[in-house]
N, C-alpha and C positions, 0 to 999 in steps of 0.2 A: 784703270781709267783716271786720267789726270783731271785737274780742276776745270780746264777749258773745255773738255769734252762733255762734262756733266750738263751745263746749260744748253749746249748744242743738241745733245740727245733729248733733253726734255722738250726743246723747241720742236724738234722733228716729230716727236710723239704727239705733241699738241696739234701740229699742223695735220698729221696723218689722221688723228681722231676727228678733227674739225672737218676735213674733207669727207671722211666716212659718214659723219652725221649729216652733212649737206646732201650727199648722194642718197642717204636713207630718206631724207625729207623730200627729195625729188621723186623717188619711187612711191612714197606715200601719196604725194599729190597726183601722180599718174594713176595710182590705184583708185583714189577717190573720184577722179575724172571718169575712169572706166565704169565705175559703179553708177555714177550719176547718169551716164548715157546708156545704161542698161547693157553694157558690154560684158565681157567675160574676164574680170580681173583675176579670177583664180588661175586662168591659163597664163596670164602675164606673170603673176607672182610664182606660179608653179615652175614654169620654165626658167625663171630667174634663179629660183632655188636650186634647180638641177644644174644650171651653169655654175653657180657658186660652189656646189659640191665638187664638180669636176676641177674647178680652179683650186679648191682646198687640197685635193688629192695630189696636185702637182708638186707640193712640198716634198712628199715622199719620193716622187720620181726624181726631184732634184738631188735629194740626199743620196740616191743610188747612182747618180752620174756625177761624181765629184770632179772629174777631169774635164767636163764639157764647159765651155765659156758661157754659162747661163746666169751669171751673177752669183754673189756669195750666198751661202746658206743663211746667214744672218738676215740678209735682205729678204729672202724668200720667207723666212720665219715671220718677219714683220708684215709682209703681204698676207701671209696665212692668218695672222692675228686679226687684222682689220677686215679682211674678207669674211672671217668667222663672225665678227660683230655684225657686219652688214647682212650676212645670211641669216643670223638669228632674228634680226629685225624683219627681214622679208618673210620668215616663217610666221611671225606674229601677224603680219598682214595677210598671209595666205590662209590660215586656219580660222574657222569660226569660233573655236574654243582651244584652250591650251592643249588638250588632248582630243583629237578629232574622233568622231563617231565611226562605227564600222570596225570590223576585226582588223583588216589590213591597215586601214588609216590610223586606227588606234595604236597598233604595233609600231607603225612608222613614226608616229608622234613621240612615243616613248623612247624609241631608239634615237631620234633626233635630240630629244632633251637630254638623254644620257651622254651622247657625244658632246653636246654643248656644255654640260656640266663638267665633263672630263677635260674639255678644252679650257674652261676657265680655271680649273684646278691646275692645268698645265701652265697657265700664265703665272699663277701664284708660286708653283714649284720652281719655275725657271727663274723667278726673281729672288727666292729665298734659299733654296737648297744649295746652290753653288756657294753662297756666302757661308753657309754652315759648314760645307765641306772644306773650304779654304781656312776656316777658323781652327780646324783640328790639325795638330802637329803631324806631319808626314802625309804625303799624298800617294795613293796606291791605285794602280789600274784594277778594274773590277776582275779581270781574268787572272790577276796575280794574288788576289786576296787569300785564296786557299793556301797558296804556297807560303805567304808571309805568316799566316796563322800557324802553319806547321812549324815554321822556323822559330816562332815565339815559344811554342810548346816545347820544342827541343831545347831551347835556351833555358827555359824554366827548369826542365828536368836535369839539365847539366849543372845549373847553379845549385840545385838542391843536393846533388851528389858531391859537391865540393866541400861540404861542411866537415870540419875536422874535430870540433868539440863534441864530445859524446852526448852531453845533456842537450845542447842546441840541436844536434842531429836528430835526436828522438822527438823533440818538440816540433821542429820545423817539418820533418818528414811526416809526422802524424797530421799536421795541419795541411801539408801539401796533398797527401793522399785523400783527405776528407773534403777539402774545399778547393784548393788551387788546381789540382789535376783535372777534375771534371770541368772546371772553368776553361782551362787552356785547351783541352783536347776536343771539346764539343763545339758545335756551331751555335750561333745565337738563336734563341728561341723565337717562335713566330710572334709571341707577345712583344718581345724586344724589337723585332723588325718593324712591327706595326707602330709601336710607340717607344722609340729608343730613349733610355734615361740612364742616369748615373747611379742607380741604386746598388747594383752589383759591385761597381767600382768602390763606392764609399764603404760598403759593408766589408769587402775583402781587405781594403787598406786599413780600415779601422781594426779589424781582427789582427792583422799583421802588427799594427802598432801596439796592440795589447800584449803581444808576445815578447816585446822588448824586455820586460822585467825578468823573463826567464832566460834571456840570452846574454852572452858576453860579446866581445868585440867581433869575433869571427862570425858568430850567428847573426849579429846585427848587420854585418856587411852583406851577408847572403839575403837576409830579409829585405834590405834596401834594394838589392838586385831584383828580387821577386816583386817588390812593390812597383819598380819601374816597368817590369814586364806586364804587370796587371794594367798599368796605365796605357801601355802600348797596345795591348790586346783590346781594351775597351775602346780606345780611339779607332782601332781597326774595325771593330764591330759597328761602331757608329757610322763610319764611312760606308761599310757594307750595306747597312740598313738604308741609308739615304740613296746610294747608287742603285740598289735593288728597287727602291720605290720609283725612281725615275725610269728605270728600264721597264718595270711592270706597267707604269702609266703609258709609256710610248706604245708598247704592244697592245694594251687594252684599247687605247684611243685609235690606233691604226686599224685593228681588226673590226672594231665597232663601226668605224667610218666606212670600211668596205661593205659591211652588212647594210649600212644605211644607204649607200649608193646603189647596191643591188636591189633592195626593196623599193627605192625610189624609182628605179627604172621599170620595175614590175608595175608599180602604181601608175606610171605614165602610160605604159602600154594598155593597161586596162581602161584608163580614162579616154584615151584616143579611140579605142575600139567602141566604147559606149557612145561617144559623140559622133563617131563616123557612121 
């Protein structure tokens, strides 16, 4: 993004947010008017909520039809964001309490709040995770990460076998078998995927540095190659953790949204039968 695009993007976001808040204020006024005339504001806000949910689901449809001239995915993503804010406000107008009474209504409220929370996390993730990914050296497609991981492990094993000095070979091979080989051949742990950090990298690089006093020129050269591979593998694991987090969020948010829409339709049918 160049410097001229930044202010324009902020202006568009401000305009879109302002329009969303104005529309919310209009619907709040209509709801108050319906309440004052002893109307049925719950019907008005309920059907508005259902329409909003259908509109939010259209983003998923647009992503699955990339070749149709329906506008860019980025535009639909922005629509999705502001419709989500609008729908959250309508939910607040619709329910008498944050979590409605009744078994079905209570479950529906909890599902809606979970979808809303995951949506706001998605806003945070879409603003921060791509910057973190591009800050790491080397960009890898998610479906190629396992292959790259195996290539790094093979390169580390090959480097360790190239040592010609007897004393260095014994020191580095022992360290490789005890610390480096498990690091290179295994996948990152669940704890690392949840909260990626540089602790393993710093520990392994520090231990390799400590071995320098036992090594001569050839051994230090191989140790330098292994240190570079440790950095590459750690960067790869960091990218894997962030990309997996994004993918898990998309699946979770999409599936929960489908459940929310289905339960909302059941709720609508029950309400219509009761008043009919």
